[in-house]
KOLMARMAR-678688 format. One record per residue (C-alpha): x, y, z; residue in one letter. Coordinates in steps of 0.001 Angstrom, whole numbers, padded with zeros to 6 digits, always signed. Each point is the difference from the previous one (the first is absolute). Layout:
BEGIN
XYZA/...
This chain:
BEGIN
+051445+109913-154243X/+000082-001767+002939X/-003721+000025+000102X/-000005-001427-003433X/+002203-003177+000794X/-002453-000327+003003X/-003113+000095-001959X/+001355-002241-002754X/+001219-002151+002965X/-003150-000430+002006X/-002141-000465-003661X/+002263-002685-000781X/-000707-002254+003343X/-003351+000987-000366X/-000294-002031-003375X/+002374-002402+000991X/-002283-000666+002664X/-002984-000088-002225X/+001529-002902-002508X/+000809-001870+003000X/-003552+000079+001123X/-001740-000899-002815X/+002613-002684-001055X/-000976-001490+003315X/-002679-002670-000005X/-003083-000283+002349X/-003897+000795+000525X/-001856+001623+002747X/-003499-001205+000374X/-003121+002485+001256X/-003425-001414+000903X/-002410+002473+000962X/-003572-002114+000627X/-000563-001676-003882X/+002266+001940-001124X/+004069-001352-001105X/+002872+001405-001258X/+003749-000917-000679X/+001583+002833-001474X/+004103+000277-000398X/+002191+000629+002815X/+001530+003168-002114X/-003714+001476-000592X/-000802-000200+003826X/+002915+001937+000690X/-000800+003217-002021X/-003739-000024+000840X/+001339+000440+003513X/+002242+002677-000611X/-002777+001745-002073X/-002094-000197+002848X/+002104+001137+002387X/+000908+002741-002321X/-003719+000708-000497X/-001086+000176+003986X/+003086+001944+000702X/-000917+002341-002898X/-003893+000168+001743X/+001496+000996+003550X/+002140+002974-001515X/-003454+001058-001544X/-002210-000423+002825X/+002733+001610+002350X/+000609+003190-002554X/-003923+000441+000657X/+000352-000083+003581X/+002807+002618+000173X/-000927+002519-002531X/-001262+002571+002556X/+003307-000277+001769X/+001890+000045-003156X/-001864+003346-001356X/+000685+001248+003671X/+003678-000523+000267X/-000079+001410-003690X/-001158+003186+000754X/+002044-000156+003416X/+003027-000325-002387X/-000761+002647-002501X/-000586+002153+002776X/+003329-000695+001683X/+001648+000857-003397X/-001836+003433-000233X/+001171+000801+003938X/+003448-000983-000837X/+000032+001544-003212X/-001080+003242+002076X/+002769-000595+002561X/+002921-000262-002428X/-001331+003063-001847X/-000729+002172+003349X/+003693-001071+001500X/+001689+001065-003525X/-002217+003878+000476X/+001485-000097+003298X/+003417-000180-001535X/-000647+002390-002700X/-001526+002473+002782X/-003601+000304-001458X/-001825+000094+003239X/-003656-000053-001376X/+000751-002921-002172X/+001520-001701+002936X/-003528+000584+001887X/-002061-000670-002807X/+001873-003555-000609X/-000393-000604+003814X/-003611+000119+000039X/-000253-002298-002950X/+002384-002349+001935X/-002051+000182+002873X/-003336-000585-001713X/+001499-002943-001890X/+002087-001519+002661X/-001327+000798+003612X/+002246+000388+002992X/+003247-001452-001692X/+002831+001294+001403X/+001722+000887-003415X/-003156+002016-000417X/-000001+001767+003911X/+003829+000913-000936X/-001222+001594-003221X/-002547+002095+001739X/+002299+001110+002781X/+002448+000748-002637X/-002329+001850-002277X/-001145+001896+003538X/+003536+000940+000679X/+000765+001350-003686X/-003576+002395+000259X/+000639+001047+003754X/-002573-001696+001440X/+001639-000641+002987X/-003114-001545+001809X/-000717-002007-003246X/+003172-001344+000975X/-000315-001000+003079X/-003192-001430-000651X/+001722-002404-002908X/+002790-000798+002858X/-002423-000925+002617X/-001798-001961-002024X/+002795-002362-000637X/+000451-000714+004136X/-003147-002307-000753X/+001662-002497-001905X/+003454-001537+001132X/+001749-000347-003095X/-000649+003859-000152X/+000451+000844+003382X/+003849+001290+000535X/-000610+001775-003510X/-002915+002067+001354X/+002009+001133+003296X/+003217+000532-002090X/-002366+002831-001853X/-001631+001043+003395X/+003501+000843+001061X/+001187+001815-003189X/-003464+002409+000396X/+000719+000294+003792X/+003301+001112-000724X/-001120+002571-002769X/-002379+001344+002784X/+002558+000264+002449X/-002227-002273+002115X/+003530-001918+001780X/-002433-001652+002413X/-001878-001600-002285X/+002818-001027-002639X/+001733-001328+003160X/-002657-002738+000620X/-000788-000886-003159X/+003833-000883-000674X/-000156-002118+003547X/-002893-002052-001291X/+001677-000593-003408X/+003224-000716+001732X/-001924-002344+002245X/-001858-001693-003115X/+002641-000521-001821X/+003383+000086+001305X/+001771-000189-002730X/-001001+003595-001586X/+003257+002185-000327X/-002149+003332+000044X/-002252-001278+002745X/+003191-000589+002558X/+001644+003225-001540X/-002565+002249+001135X/-000494-001225+003333X/+003909+000361-000209X/-000164+003275-000746X/-003254+000381+002693X/+002329-001355+002327X/+002874+002018-000512X/-001840+003366-000299X/-000858-000735+003695X/+003091-000716+001184X/-000922-003425+000616X/+003240-001442-000732X/-000561-003586+001763X/-003402-000767-001750X/+001830+001350-003164X/+003115-002498+000838X/-003098-002768+000510X/-001471+000606-003373X/+003323+000043-001552X/+000575-003861+001432X/-002773-000708-001259X/+000810+001438-003575X/+002994-002063+000337X/-001314-002982+000962X/-002334-000559-002535X/+002201+001045-002503X/-001581+003493-001553X/+003210+001879+000508X/+003312-000945-001012X/+003106-000586+003251X/+001793+002611-001074X/-002264+002086-000167X/-001522-001160+003164X/+003733+000196+002167X/-000048+003533-001390X/-003594+001279+000985X/+000662-002259+003993X/+002956+001789+000346X/-001500+003797-000579X/-003238-001048+002242X/+002038-001278+002631X/+002335+003562-000116X/-003069+001525+000009X/-001573-001585+003134X/+003308+000052+001326X/+000193+004132+000156X/-003604+000423+001661X/+001098-002560+002860X/+003894+001301+000654X/-000976+001886+002375X/-002616-002010+001909X/+001913-003057-000859X/+003575-000021-000725X/+000902-003538+000297X/-002935-001210-002399X/+000558+003116-002144X/+003939-000696-000181X/-000655-004055-000767X/-002402+001273-002674X/+002548+002670-001642X/+002722-003323-000009X/-002357-002044-002129X/-000735+002794-002525X/+003490+000762-000216X/+000393-003850-001043X/-002406-000162-002137X/+000896+003163-001668X/+003386+000593+000455X/-000286+003375-002377X/-002953+001480+002296X/+001778+002870+001811X/-002728+000782+002443X/+000159-003525+001150X/+003701+000225+000069X/-000152+003355+001773X/-002766-000646+002204X/+002065-003564+001377X/+003420+002394+000200X/-001628+002243+002422X/-002135-002331+002167X/+003353-001740+000176X/+002643+002799+001639X/-003354+000576+001863X/+000482-002853+002054X/+003513+000449-000329X/+000889-002690-002488X/+002410+002651-001678X/+001831-002378-002032X/-002969-002249-001206X/-001260+003492-001074X/+003449+001438-001708X/-000131-003486-002180X/-003601+000170-001007X/+000183+003735-001206X/+003400-000874-001592X/-000842-002489-001878X/-003596+001887-001183X/+002159+003201-000756X/+002447-002529-002470X/-002970-001519-001888X/-001410+004100-000649X/+000590+002979+002052X/-002066+002129+001381X/-000834+003009+002027X/-002148-001269+003154X/+002660-003440+000137X/+002879+003001+000533X/-002448+001350+002065X/-000232-003245+002139X/+003493-000242-000081X/+001007+003309+001219X/-001984-000353+003107X/+000712-003259+000975X/+001710+001376+003451X/-002456+003117+000735X/+002654+001476+002374X/+003184-000367-002452X/+001674+003156-000782X/-000136+001559-003416X/+003807-001211-001320X/-001870-003573+000854X/-002809+000659-001974X/+002638+001244-003214X/+002078-003067+000441X/-003293-002159-000665X/-000430+001638-002753X/+003021+000106-001581X/-000343-004096+000379X/-003200-000009-001506X/+001523+002301-002783X/+002744-003145-000273X/-002495-002619-000268X/-001891+001940-002879X/+003221+001958-002092X/-001125+002850-001955X/-003446-000315+000973X/-002129+003199+000740X/-001708-000594+002919X/+003298-001015+001834X/+001708+003411-001029X/-003455+001728+001030X/+000104-002238+003740X/+003864+001107+000309X/-000790+003638-000763X/-002615+000255+001819X/+002074-001814+002998X/+002705+002266-000526X/-001904+003607+000159X/-001501-001830+003235X/+003745-000499+001125X/+000547+003814-001347X/+002397-001841-002571X/-000173+002270-002476X/+002650-000702-002175X/-000911-004181+000104X/-003587+001176-000870X/+000856+001768-003211X/+002288-002465-000700X/-002953-002839+000034X/-001855+002325-002147X/+002685+001100-002167X/-000834-003001-002622X/-003772+000673+000028X/+000870+003691-000905X/+001336-000702-003190X/-003423-000953-001730X/-003258+001905+000703X/-000194-000342+004015X/-003109-001160+001089X/-002514+001576+002678X/+001950-001582+003070X/+003282+001070-000990X/-000872+003228-000936X/-001760+000081+003659X/+002926-001493+001849X/+002620+002549-001925X/-002622+003266+001250X/+000305-001699+003625X/+003681-000404-000780X/+000356+003656-001372X/-002189+001513+003595X/+001750-002521+002336X/+003224+000855-001141X/+000244+003413-000957X/-003303+001278+000549X/+000201+001649-003696X/-003794+000968-000948X/+000640+000686-003396X/+001603-003599-000366X/-003151-001734+001898X/-002130+002047-001686X/+001424-001378-003642X/+000003-003570+001119X/-003377+000179+000988X/-001029+001772-003676X/+001758-003263-001404X/-001972-002190+002033X/-003241+001152-001237X/+001418-001012-003598X/+001449-002913+000886X/-000643-003512-000686X/-002144-001776+002011X/+001376-003014+002616X/-000930-003521-000039X/-003647-000497+001802X/-002301-002491+000750X/-002233-000090-003211X/-003228-001715-000344X/-002866+000551-002469X/+000657+003462-000189X/+000929+001311+003396X/+003347+000625+000924X/+000428-000301+003753X/+003026+000374+002550X/-001283-003165+001941X/-000720-003181-000890X/-003560-001670-000017X/-000954-003890-000687X/-003311+001168-002417X/-000227+002586-002201X/-001986+002948+000980X/-001601+000337-003347X/-000902-003410-001179X/+000564-002241+003312X/+002637-002108-001501X/+002502-002148+002076X/+003810+000803-000208X/-000888+002907-002445X/+002576+002066+001409X/+003272+000305-002039X/+003433+001839+000579X/+000889+002086-002758X/+000298+003271-001431X/-003076+001873-001049X/-000408+000320-003686X/+001328+003930-000965X/-002451+002018-002945X/-000287+003259-001239X/-002654+001384-001434X/-000563+003220-002490X/-000572+003421+001887X/-002672+000522+001330X/-002441+002992-001056X/-001066+000863+004001X/+003674-001017+001352X/+001396+002887-002233X/+003911+000049-001987X/+001441-001142+003167X/-002068-003110+000821X/-000242-003713-000727X/-004050-001927+000497X/+000612-003807+000272X/-002549-001837-001775X/-001662-002340+002381X/-002273-001241-002219X/+002557-001926-002895X/+001732-002920+001577X/+003631-000006-000232X/+002253-002851-001561X/+000648-003141+002805X/+003529-000664+001155X/+001286-002964+001176X/+000105+000991+003919X/-002731+001936+000164X/-003660-000625-001934X/-001283+002863-001916X/-001373+002817+001442X/-000971+003853-000884X/+002725+001842+002271X/+001194+003814-000573X/+003314+000025-001010X/+002037+002882+001492X/+001434+001828-002680X/+003918+001142-000841X/+001296+003252+000536X/-001448+002993-002078X/+001236+003606+000051X/-003004+002094+001966X/-000390+002652+002558X/+000536-001152+003314X/-002984-000751+002277X/-000469+001454+003644X/+000539-002663+002263X/-003115-002019+000533X/-000607-003944+001147X/+000845-002279-002925X/-003650-001681-001391X/-000377-003448+000947X/-000924-002757-002714X/-003528-000731-000006X/-000559-004232+000939X/-003504-001412-000967X/-001890-000488+002496X/-001181-003665+001545X/-003239-001176-001079X/-002029-003549-001509X/+001730-002012-002362X/-002209+001116-002886X/+000656+003958+000104X/+003424-000075-000556X/-000501+001766-003270X/-002071+002182+000785X/+002242+000820+003009X/+002916+000630-002288X/-001778+002149-002526X/-001338+002368+002950X/+003286+000345+001698X/+000909+003937-000118X/+002647+000508-002258X/+003543+001277+001855X/+001780+003065-001528X/+003774+000477+001242X/+001923+003172-000224X/+002985+000378-001954X/+002153+002143+001997X/+003463+001153-001119X/+002494-000377+002256X/+000644+002657+001881X/+002993+002717+000733X/+001475+000471+003603X/-002502+002449+001861X/+002930+001274+001849X/+000804+000977+003472X/-002840+001973+000349X/-003024-002805-000639X/+001762-002632+001299X/-001168+000207+003174X/-003922+000135-001475X/+000668-002621-002044X/+000810-002413+002704X/-003541+000514+001583X/-001735-000034-002993X/+001709-003180-001178X/-002272-002503-001691X/-001215-003167+001704X/+001726-003042-001679X/-001417-001430-003179X/-001712-003153+001438X/-001270-002836-002514X/-002928-001630+001062X/-002671-002183-001630X/
C-alpha cells in the first residue's frame, strides 16, 4: 500500500512538472549551416530525454555483447556449484544415516563439481572414516592443512586418527600445533593438558591451565578447582625434595579448594613435620568438619610421631566430637582404642555401626579386636567370613576405577579431578553356571546406575549371607580394577575385564580347642579393597 501511494505521488509530481513546462513561454533557436529551427521548449526537453534513454539502451546492448562469454562462464560455474553443494548435502545426509557407500559416492561427486572446497574435504574424510579407510581419511585431513581456513580442522582430524592408532607422539604434535594456531580452540588445549598430566608435567599443565583461564575458554570455578588439583599433584611430587615449596603449594591448593582432602592432608602433615602442630591441627580439624575422611584422621593421629597410644586415642575422640555420629569418627576411635588395648571403648565405638549391615572395615576391626582380646579363632574366622560378604567402604572412584589412593587425573580417560570419594555401587547378578550354586558372577559389561556420590560403573557386589557348606580357609579374592589405558579404550577395557566370583561361605561353627592352634596358623589374610 505504501509503495502504491509513493508511485501515485511521484506520478502526480511528474504530471505537474510537465504541465508547468507546457505553460512556460519561450523558444530555442538551433542553427546548423543554412538550417534554422525554432522548436518549442517542451519538445526540446522531451527530445533530450529520449536521446539519453536511447544512448543508455545502446550502451547496455554493447556491454552485454562483450560480456557474453563471461556470463556464460559464470552461469556454468553456478550450475556446477549448485550440483556440488547438492552432492554435499546428500553426502552429509548419507553420513548421518550411516550409509558409507552413498557417502563416498556423493563425496566423489562433490569433489568433481566443487574441487578442494572445505565441505568437500570434510565429507570425503567422514566418508572414508565410515568405510574404515583410515589412510583415505588421513589423506583428506592432510589436504586440509594446505588451506589456512581448514588447517585447524585438518589437525583435529589427524589428532583423532593418531589417537585411534595409539600414536600418542603424533597426537600430541597435532594438538600442540592446533593450540598454537588457534589458542581459543578448546579440544587442543584440553588434549595438551591431558598429555602434560600423563607425563606428570604438573608445572607445564599449570601454565596451560593459566592460558586457558586467561582466554576465557574455561569457567573461573573450574579453573580454580583444576589449579588446586594440579598444585596438590606437584606438591606430592616435591614433598621429599622441596618440602617448603610443597607446603606453599599445598596451602594454596587448600585455599582454592577447601574440600580437597589430599591438599588439606598434605598441608597438615607438612606443618606437623615443621613443628607447627597447632596450625596443622587447625587445618586438619577444619577439613574434618567439612567432610570426615580416613586420610585426615590418619594425619591428625600422627601429628606427634612419638605420642603414646592413649594420646592418639584422645585425638581420635576429638575427631568424633567434631563430627558427631559420623562413621569415620567411630572407626578412628576404634582403631586408636585397639592400639591402646582399650577393647571396651573400641567395641562401644563400633556398636552403632553393627546395628545394620557392617562394612568391610568394621568387620575387619571386629576380627582384630576378637583376636587381640580373646584370641578366639572361631570368632575371628566368623568376622573374616562376614567381611568377605560385607558392603564396601567408601573409596576413591573415577571412571570405573576403585582405588585406595587419590590421583589428580583418571588413569583411563586422563580427566583432571576425576576421583571422587564415594561408596562403590553394589550389584548382584544371576548365578553363573561355571561358578556353581554357591557363586555369584558380577556382570562387568552392563554399567550400573549413577549415584550422587560416585560415577556410574560396573562394580561387582558382595552378596548377602546365604546358607552353604563352609569352605576351607583361603585368601579372599580381590576385586579387579580396569588397568589404565588410552582414553579411547575405556569401553574395551571394561568389556575385557575378567569377572570376579565371590564365594558364599556360611558362618562357621566354633572349631573347638583341637583346631584352634591350626586355625591361628592358617588365618586368612585381611581383605584389602584396592583399585
